[in-house]
N, CA, C and O atoms as CSV, one atom per row, in Angstrom:
chain,resi,resn,atom,element,x,y,z
A,1,UNK,N,N,96.163,128.760,90.020
A,1,UNK,CA,C,96.835,128.044,91.363
A,1,UNK,C,C,97.826,126.882,90.250
A,1,UNK,O,O,97.544,126.569,89.094
A,2,UNK,N,N,98.890,126.480,90.988
A,2,UNK,CA,C,100.045,125.731,90.416
A,2,UNK,C,C,99.315,124.590,91.171
A,2,UNK,O,O,98.696,124.763,92.221
A,3,UNK,N,N,99.477,123.201,90.416
A,3,UNK,CA,C,99.047,121.733,90.844
A,3,UNK,C,C,100.553,121.065,91.241
A,3,UNK,O,O,101.672,121.462,90.918
A,4,UNK,N,N,100.234,120.133,91.898
A,4,UNK,CA,C,101.105,118.913,92.031
A,4,UNK,C,C,100.383,117.768,91.153
A,4,UNK,O,O,99.210,117.814,90.781
A,5,UNK,N,N,101.410,116.612,90.861
A,5,UNK,CA,C,100.751,115.724,90.397
A,5,UNK,C,C,100.385,114.809,91.618
A,5,UNK,O,O,100.588,115.033,92.811
A,6,UNK,N,N,99.696,113.544,90.928
A,6,UNK,CA,C,98.791,112.756,92.012
A,6,UNK,C,C,99.980,111.888,92.814
A,6,UNK,O,O,99.698,111.414,93.915
A,7,UNK,N,N,101.155,111.711,92.312
A,7,UNK,CA,C,102.163,111.066,93.224
A,7,UNK,C,C,102.310,111.514,94.334
A,7,UNK,O,O,102.844,110.696,95.083
A,8,UNK,N,N,101.979,112.847,94.977
A,8,UNK,CA,C,102.384,113.416,96.079
A,8,UNK,C,C,101.582,112.774,96.902
A,8,UNK,O,O,101.845,112.911,98.097
A,9,UNK,N,N,100.332,111.857,96.515
A,9,UNK,CA,C,99.445,111.357,97.461
A,9,UNK,C,C,100.067,110.242,98.429
A,9,UNK,O,O,99.707,110.004,99.582
A,10,UNK,N,N,101.158,109.567,97.645
A,10,UNK,CA,C,101.677,108.556,97.983
A,10,UNK,C,C,102.016,108.384,99.491
A,10,UNK,O,O,101.759,107.362,100.128
A,11,UNK,N,N,102.595,109.444,99.971
A,11,UNK,CA,C,102.845,109.722,101.474
A,11,UNK,C,C,101.843,109.893,102.286
A,11,UNK,O,O,101.982,109.314,103.363
A,12,UNK,N,N,100.817,110.526,102.140
A,12,UNK,CA,C,99.380,110.997,102.552
A,12,UNK,C,C,98.579,109.913,102.607
A,12,UNK,O,O,97.546,110.079,103.255
A,13,UNK,N,N,98.798,108.527,101.970
A,13,UNK,CA,C,97.634,107.670,101.662
A,13,UNK,C,C,98.577,106.380,102.409
A,13,UNK,O,O,97.964,105.346,102.677
A,14,UNK,N,N,99.703,106.440,102.657
A,14,UNK,CA,C,100.621,105.079,103.078
A,14,UNK,C,C,99.901,104.177,104.405
A,14,UNK,O,O,99.923,102.966,104.622
A,15,UNK,N,N,99.253,105.329,105.192
A,15,UNK,CA,C,98.821,104.827,106.518
A,15,UNK,C,C,97.431,104.281,106.141
A,15,UNK,O,O,96.958,103.369,106.819
A,16,UNK,N,N,96.705,104.822,105.029
A,16,UNK,CA,C,95.124,104.652,105.007
A,16,UNK,C,C,95.281,103.463,104.034
A,16,UNK,O,O,94.245,102.835,104.249
A,17,UNK,N,N,95.842,102.908,103.262
A,17,UNK,CA,C,95.904,101.609,102.259
A,17,UNK,C,C,97.091,100.952,102.239
A,17,UNK,O,O,98.191,101.504,102.259
A,18,UNK,N,N,96.823,99.379,102.186
A,18,UNK,CA,C,97.910,98.748,102.243
A,18,UNK,C,C,98.351,98.255,100.523
A,18,UNK,O,O,98.889,97.168,100.313
A,19,UNK,N,N,98.098,99.015,99.655
A,19,UNK,CA,C,98.478,99.128,98.527
A,19,UNK,C,C,98.841,100.126,97.883
A,19,UNK,O,O,98.083,101.010,98.283
A,20,UNK,N,N,99.739,100.706,96.890
A,20,UNK,CA,C,100.108,101.710,96.474
A,20,UNK,C,C,99.064,102.613,95.610
A,20,UNK,O,O,98.957,102.647,94.384
A,21,UNK,N,N,98.439,103.223,96.436
A,21,UNK,CA,C,97.068,103.855,95.634
A,21,UNK,C,C,97.725,104.843,94.188
A,21,UNK,O,O,97.034,104.859,93.170
A,22,UNK,N,N,98.701,105.411,94.203
A,22,UNK,CA,C,98.997,106.407,93.046
A,22,UNK,C,C,99.186,105.211,91.813
A,22,UNK,O,O,99.079,105.692,90.685
A,23,UNK,N,N,99.387,104.088,91.845
A,23,UNK,CA,C,99.588,103.049,90.851
A,23,UNK,C,C,98.221,102.531,90.260
A,23,UNK,O,O,98.091,102.185,89.086
A,24,UNK,N,N,97.309,102.516,91.116
A,24,UNK,CA,C,96.034,102.578,90.905
A,24,UNK,C,C,95.097,103.015,89.842
A,24,UNK,O,O,95.041,104.243,89.784
A,25,UNK,N,N,94.325,102.389,88.960
A,25,UNK,CA,C,93.512,103.069,87.994
A,25,UNK,C,C,92.262,103.412,88.375
A,25,UNK,O,O,91.576,102.523,88.879
A,26,UNK,N,N,91.745,104.642,88.234
A,26,UNK,CA,C,90.341,105.033,88.753
A,26,UNK,C,C,89.563,105.889,87.625
A,26,UNK,O,O,90.067,106.465,86.661
A,27,UNK,N,N,87.915,105.807,88.077
A,27,UNK,CA,C,87.414,106.306,87.009
A,27,UNK,C,C,86.699,107.630,87.555
A,27,UNK,O,O,85.967,107.578,88.544
A,28,UNK,N,N,86.906,108.623,86.975
A,28,UNK,CA,C,86.142,110.096,87.424
A,28,UNK,C,C,84.518,109.942,87.192
A,28,UNK,O,O,83.943,109.600,86.159
A,29,UNK,N,N,84.038,110.245,88.279
A,29,UNK,CA,C,82.273,110.240,88.276
A,29,UNK,C,C,81.808,111.271,87.672
A,29,UNK,O,O,80.579,111.267,87.594
A,30,UNK,N,N,82.490,112.431,87.071
A,30,UNK,CA,C,81.874,113.504,86.233
A,30,UNK,C,C,81.995,113.236,84.624
A,30,UNK,O,O,81.075,113.511,83.854
A,31,UNK,N,N,83.190,112.690,84.223
A,31,UNK,CA,C,83.566,112.751,82.898
A,31,UNK,C,C,83.768,111.327,82.421
A,31,UNK,O,O,83.800,111.100,81.211
A,32,UNK,N,N,83.886,110.487,83.194
A,32,UNK,CA,C,84.334,108.742,83.085
A,32,UNK,C,C,85.621,108.818,82.533
A,32,UNK,O,O,85.904,107.908,81.754
A,33,UNK,N,N,86.702,109.906,82.798
A,33,UNK,CA,C,88.053,109.709,82.703
A,33,UNK,C,C,88.519,108.510,83.378
A,33,UNK,O,O,88.290,108.353,84.577
A,34,UNK,N,N,89.214,107.575,82.629
A,34,UNK,CA,C,90.225,106.625,83.336
A,34,UNK,C,C,91.588,106.841,83.423
A,34,UNK,O,O,92.200,107.017,82.369
A,35,UNK,N,N,92.181,106.861,84.475
A,35,UNK,CA,C,93.668,106.957,84.754
A,35,UNK,C,C,94.261,106.630,86.053
A,35,UNK,O,O,93.624,106.463,87.093
A,36,UNK,N,N,95.537,106.553,85.912
A,36,UNK,CA,C,95.911,106.578,87.258
A,36,UNK,C,C,96.131,107.393,88.223
A,36,UNK,O,O,96.416,108.526,87.837
A,37,UNK,N,N,96.104,107.230,89.415
A,37,UNK,CA,C,95.637,108.128,90.554
A,37,UNK,C,C,96.985,109.437,90.375
A,37,UNK,O,O,96.919,110.658,90.521
A,38,UNK,N,N,97.882,108.741,90.089
A,38,UNK,CA,C,99.098,109.588,90.114
A,38,UNK,C,C,99.245,110.737,89.147
A,38,UNK,O,O,100.070,111.648,89.227
A,39,UNK,N,N,98.218,110.539,88.117
A,39,UNK,CA,C,97.791,111.508,86.923
A,39,UNK,C,C,97.267,112.584,87.642
A,39,UNK,O,O,97.572,113.653,87.113
A,40,UNK,N,N,96.725,112.677,88.453
A,40,UNK,CA,C,95.571,113.443,88.838
A,40,UNK,C,C,96.244,115.148,89.259
A,40,UNK,O,O,97.461,115.330,89.290
A,41,UNK,N,N,95.495,115.991,89.481
A,41,UNK,CA,C,96.345,117.382,89.583
A,41,UNK,C,C,95.760,117.284,91.421
A,41,UNK,O,O,94.665,116.973,91.890
A,42,UNK,N,N,96.830,117.629,91.963
A,42,UNK,CA,C,96.623,117.933,93.395
A,42,UNK,C,C,96.828,119.279,94.194
A,42,UNK,O,O,97.870,119.903,93.991
A,43,UNK,N,N,96.229,119.591,94.770
A,43,UNK,CA,C,96.275,120.960,95.440
A,43,UNK,C,C,96.140,120.820,97.024
A,43,UNK,O,O,95.475,119.957,97.598
A,44,UNK,N,N,96.980,121.945,97.693
A,44,UNK,CA,C,96.453,121.916,99.037
A,44,UNK,C,C,97.399,121.871,100.355
A,44,UNK,O,O,97.198,122.414,101.441
A,45,UNK,N,N,98.588,120.993,99.906
A,45,UNK,CA,C,99.380,120.805,101.221
A,45,UNK,C,C,99.807,121.970,102.037
A,45,UNK,O,O,100.324,122.870,101.375
A,46,UNK,N,N,99.731,122.131,103.075
A,46,UNK,CA,C,99.993,121.009,104.062
A,46,UNK,C,C,98.785,121.009,104.883
A,46,UNK,O,O,99.033,120.503,105.977
A,47,UNK,N,N,97.437,121.427,104.755
A,47,UNK,CA,C,96.485,120.818,105.558
A,47,UNK,C,C,95.886,119.533,105.131
A,47,UNK,O,O,95.205,119.006,106.010
A,48,UNK,N,N,95.956,118.958,104.121
A,48,UNK,CA,C,95.589,117.911,103.072
A,48,UNK,C,C,95.815,118.362,101.630
A,48,UNK,O,O,96.454,119.275,101.106
A,49,UNK,N,N,94.901,117.184,101.118
A,49,UNK,CA,C,95.034,117.396,99.489
A,49,UNK,C,C,93.745,117.366,98.841
A,49,UNK,O,O,92.783,116.865,99.424
A,50,UNK,N,N,93.649,117.824,97.766
A,50,UNK,CA,C,92.598,117.922,97.096
A,50,UNK,C,C,92.647,117.390,95.640
A,50,UNK,O,O,92.758,118.263,94.779
A,51,UNK,N,N,92.584,116.119,95.227
A,51,UNK,CA,C,93.321,115.620,93.918
A,51,UNK,C,C,92.078,115.656,92.955
A,51,UNK,O,O,90.978,115.204,93.269
A,52,UNK,N,N,92.370,116.236,91.762
A,52,UNK,CA,C,91.424,116.591,90.677
A,52,UNK,C,C,91.594,115.957,89.574
A,52,UNK,O,O,92.728,115.546,89.328
A,53,UNK,N,N,90.500,115.711,88.617
A,53,UNK,CA,C,90.760,114.959,87.421
A,53,UNK,C,C,91.593,115.512,86.391
A,53,UNK,O,O,91.518,116.716,86.147
A,54,UNK,N,N,92.327,114.812,85.803
A,54,UNK,CA,C,93.583,115.637,84.899
A,54,UNK,C,C,92.587,116.183,83.627
A,54,UNK,O,O,93.010,117.088,82.909
A,55,UNK,N,N,91.314,115.618,83.399
A,55,UNK,CA,C,90.321,115.673,82.361
A,55,UNK,C,C,89.522,117.210,82.382
A,55,UNK,O,O,89.544,118.280,81.773
A,56,UNK,N,N,88.783,116.521,83.559
A,56,UNK,CA,C,87.565,118.000,83.797
A,56,UNK,C,C,87.788,118.789,84.852
A,56,UNK,O,O,87.160,119.847,84.908
A,57,UNK,N,N,88.716,118.449,85.896
A,57,UNK,CA,C,88.901,118.958,86.747
A,57,UNK,C,C,87.945,118.969,88.134
A,57,UNK,O,O,87.907,119.790,89.050
A,58,UNK,N,N,87.287,117.891,87.947
A,58,UNK,CA,C,86.286,117.337,89.135
A,58,UNK,C,C,87.185,117.051,90.351
A,58,UNK,O,O,88.334,116.626,90.232
A,59,UNK,N,N,86.647,117.287,91.411
A,59,UNK,CA,C,87.154,116.682,92.724
A,59,UNK,C,C,87.104,115.077,92.748
A,59,UNK,O,O,86.022,114.502,92.637
A,60,UNK,N,N,88.147,114.465,92.877
A,60,UNK,CA,C,88.337,112.866,93.013
A,60,UNK,C,C,88.292,112.448,94.374
A,60,UNK,O,O,87.474,111.658,94.847
A,61,UNK,N,N,89.280,113.061,95.018
A,61,UNK,CA,C,89.626,112.691,96.524
A,61,UNK,C,C,90.074,113.920,97.363
A,61,UNK,O,O,90.857,114.777,96.955
A,62,UNK,N,N,89.547,113.903,98.446
A,62,UNK,CA,C,90.107,114.986,99.401
A,62,UNK,C,C,90.536,114.018,100.618
A,62,UNK,O,O,89.922,113.104,101.169
A,63,UNK,N,N,91.839,114.570,100.834
A,63,UNK,CA,C,92.434,114.301,102.449
A,63,UNK,C,C,92.852,115.317,103.287
A,63,UNK,O,O,93.696,116.187,103.071
A,64,UNK,N,N,92.080,115.088,104.398
A,64,UNK,CA,C,92.267,116.408,105.428
A,64,UNK,C,C,92.972,115.608,106.448
A,64,UNK,O,O,92.706,114.461,106.808
A,65,UNK,N,N,94.158,116.595,106.964
A,65,UNK,CA,C,94.909,115.970,108.183
A,65,UNK,C,C,94.692,116.879,109.244
A,65,UNK,O,O,94.827,118.089,109.064
A,66,UNK,N,N,94.382,116.424,110.280
A,66,UNK,CA,C,94.026,117.619,111.708
A,66,UNK,C,C,94.148,116.708,112.782
A,66,UNK,O,O,93.637,115.590,112.730
A,67,UNK,N,N,94.831,117.141,113.807
A,67,UNK,CA,C,95.304,116.583,115.042
A,67,UNK,C,C,95.660,114.924,114.944
A,67,UNK,O,O,94.861,114.136,115.449
A,68,UNK,N,N,96.541,114.564,114.464
A,68,UNK,CA,C,96.684,113.114,113.926
A,68,UNK,C,C,95.872,112.282,113.671
A,68,UNK,O,O,95.888,111.123,114.086
A,69,UNK,N,N,94.842,112.915,112.760
A,69,UNK,CA,C,93.577,112.172,112.352
A,69,UNK,C,C,93.592,112.531,110.796
A,69,UNK,O,O,93.826,113.657,110.357
A,70,UNK,N,N,93.278,111.292,109.957
A,70,UNK,CA,C,93.299,111.753,108.488
A,70,UNK,C,C,91.651,111.374,108.094
A,70,UNK,O,O,91.146,110.317,108.471
A,71,UNK,N,N,90.912,112.378,107.297
A,71,UNK,CA,C,89.615,112.006,107.009
A,71,UNK,C,C,89.862,111.899,105.098
A,71,UNK,O,O,90.424,112.667,104.317
A,72,UNK,N,N,89.287,110.843,104.934
A,72,UNK,CA,C,89.257,110.778,103.330
A,72,UNK,C,C,88.095,110.618,102.753
A,72,UNK,O,O,87.299,109.747,103.103
A,73,UNK,N,N,87.868,111.534,101.712
A,73,UNK,CA,C,86.173,111.620,100.944
A,73,UNK,C,C,86.978,111.025,99.484
A,73,UNK,O,O,88.112,111.414,99.204
A,74,UNK,N,N,86.429,110.310,98.856
A,74,UNK,CA,C,86.260,109.733,97.296
A,74,UNK,C,C,85.097,109.803,96.787
A,74,UNK,O,O,84.875,108.915,95.964
A,75,UNK,N,N,84.415,110.399,96.937
A,75,UNK,CA,C,82.733,110.731,96.417
A,75,UNK,C,C,83.085,111.084,95.100
A,75,UNK,O,O,82.136,110.785,94.376
A,76,UNK,N,N,84.171,111.669,94.336
A,76,UNK,CA,C,84.417,112.107,92.879
A,76,UNK,C,C,84.919,110.958,91.967
A,76,UNK,O,O,85.020,111.156,90.756
A,77,UNK,N,N,85.302,109.509,92.636
A,77,UNK,CA,C,85.377,108.419,91.893
A,77,UNK,C,C,84.345,107.355,91.746
A,77,UNK,O,O,83.693,106.854,92.662
A,78,UNK,N,N,84.274,107.053,90.378
A,78,UNK,CA,C,83.277,105.918,89.996
A,78,UNK,C,C,83.800,104.930,90.519
A,78,UNK,O,O,83.083,104.472,91.409
A,79,UNK,N,N,84.953,104.261,90.335
A,79,UNK,CA,C,85.730,103.319,91.006
A,79,UNK,C,C,87.264,103.537,90.882
A,79,UNK,O,O,87.913,104.216,90.086
A,80,UNK,N,N,87.695,102.629,92.072
A,80,UNK,CA,C,89.345,102.399,91.931
A,80,UNK,C,C,89.447,101.038,91.709
A,80,UNK,O,O,88.672,100.186,92.143
A,81,UNK,N,N,90.489,100.845,90.975
A,81,UNK,CA,C,90.777,99.433,90.433
A,81,UNK,C,C,92.086,99.155,91.447
A,81,UNK,O,O,93.050,99.921,91.468
A,82,UNK,N,N,91.999,98.071,92.202
A,82,UNK,CA,C,93.301,97.432,93.145
A,82,UNK,C,C,93.678,96.187,92.664
A,82,UNK,O,O,92.860,95.267,92.644
A,83,UNK,N,N,95.207,95.996,92.138
A,83,UNK,CA,C,95.494,94.640,91.887
A,83,UNK,C,C,95.569,93.857,93.242
A,83,UNK,O,O,95.867,94.339,94.334
A,84,UNK,N,N,95.294,92.765,93.008
A,84,UNK,CA,C,95.640,91.770,94.133
A,84,UNK,C,C,97.256,91.329,94.015
A,84,UNK,O,O,97.846,90.673,93.156
A,85,UNK,N,N,97.735,92.000,95.301
A,85,UNK,CA,C,99.432,91.739,95.040
A,85,UNK,C,C,99.722,90.554,95.237
A,85,UNK,O,O,100.676,90.095,94.609
A,86,UNK,N,N,98.904,89.608,96.274
A,86,UNK,CA,C,99.472,88.421,96.610
A,86,UNK,C,C,99.099,87.420,95.289
A,86,UNK,O,O,99.774,86.402,95.137
A,87,UNK,N,N,98.162,87.695,94.475
A,87,UNK,CA,C,97.955,86.974,93.482
A,87,UNK,C,C,98.858,87.354,92.333
A,87,UNK,O,O,99.029,86.368,91.616
A,88,UNK,N,N,99.502,88.426,91.891
A,88,UNK,CA,C,100.456,89.011,90.888
A,88,UNK,C,C,101.718,88.277,91.687
A,88,UNK,O,O,102.454,87.595,90.974
A,89,UNK,N,N,101.918,88.326,92.586
A,89,UNK,CA,C,103.354,87.699,92.942
A,89,UNK,C,C,103.248,86.425,93.094
A,89,UNK,O,O,104.334,85.867,93.249
A,90,UNK,N,N,102.213,85.666,93.108
A,90,UNK,CA,C,102.373,84.175,93.137
A,90,UNK,C,C,102.346,83.758,91.150
A,90,UNK,O,O,103.013,82.862,90.632
A,91,UNK,N,N,101.629,84.471,90.595
A,91,UNK,CA,C,101.847,84.156,89.260
A,91,UNK,C,C,103.320,84.750,88.675
A,91,UNK,O,O,103.699,84.252,87.615
A,92,UNK,N,N,104.039,85.624,89.204
A,92,UNK,CA,C,105.506,85.990,88.882
A,92,UNK,C,C,106.191,85.003,89.334
A,92,UNK,O,O,107.077,84.542,88.615
A,93,UNK,N,N,105.962,84.481,90.548
A,93,UNK,CA,C,106.449,83.530,91.101
A,93,UNK,C,C,106.904,81.985,90.170
A,93,UNK,O,O,107.956,81.348,90.130
A,94,UNK,N,N,105.588,81.793,89.509
A,94,UNK,CA,C,105.455,80.544,88.651
A,94,UNK,C,C,106.177,80.829,87.175
A,94,UNK,O,O,106.506,79.919,86.415
A,95,UNK,N,N,106.338,82.033,86.942
A,95,UNK,CA,C,107.022,81.979,85.603
A,95,UNK,C,C,108.528,81.739,85.538
A,95,UNK,O,O,109.099,81.693,84.448
């Protein structure tokens, strides 16, 4: 089955997060691979998305869209690292 890259998740996750999730780093629970979420292999549009690890094919994230609601399951991630944008903006402004 053909897949898309994880950047396709940007639209589906815009309403769920206040940060850009495809640019965040995460770790696969199964194989411990660390990569940006945008590097995941994504399947399943238009009902939702299944993001799989680029290394071992483990399911990282599932997003289901149904009747105007979104469900998010991230049990395939060990962690998702989010940059504190306000702190980053403050440091950039000082330079």
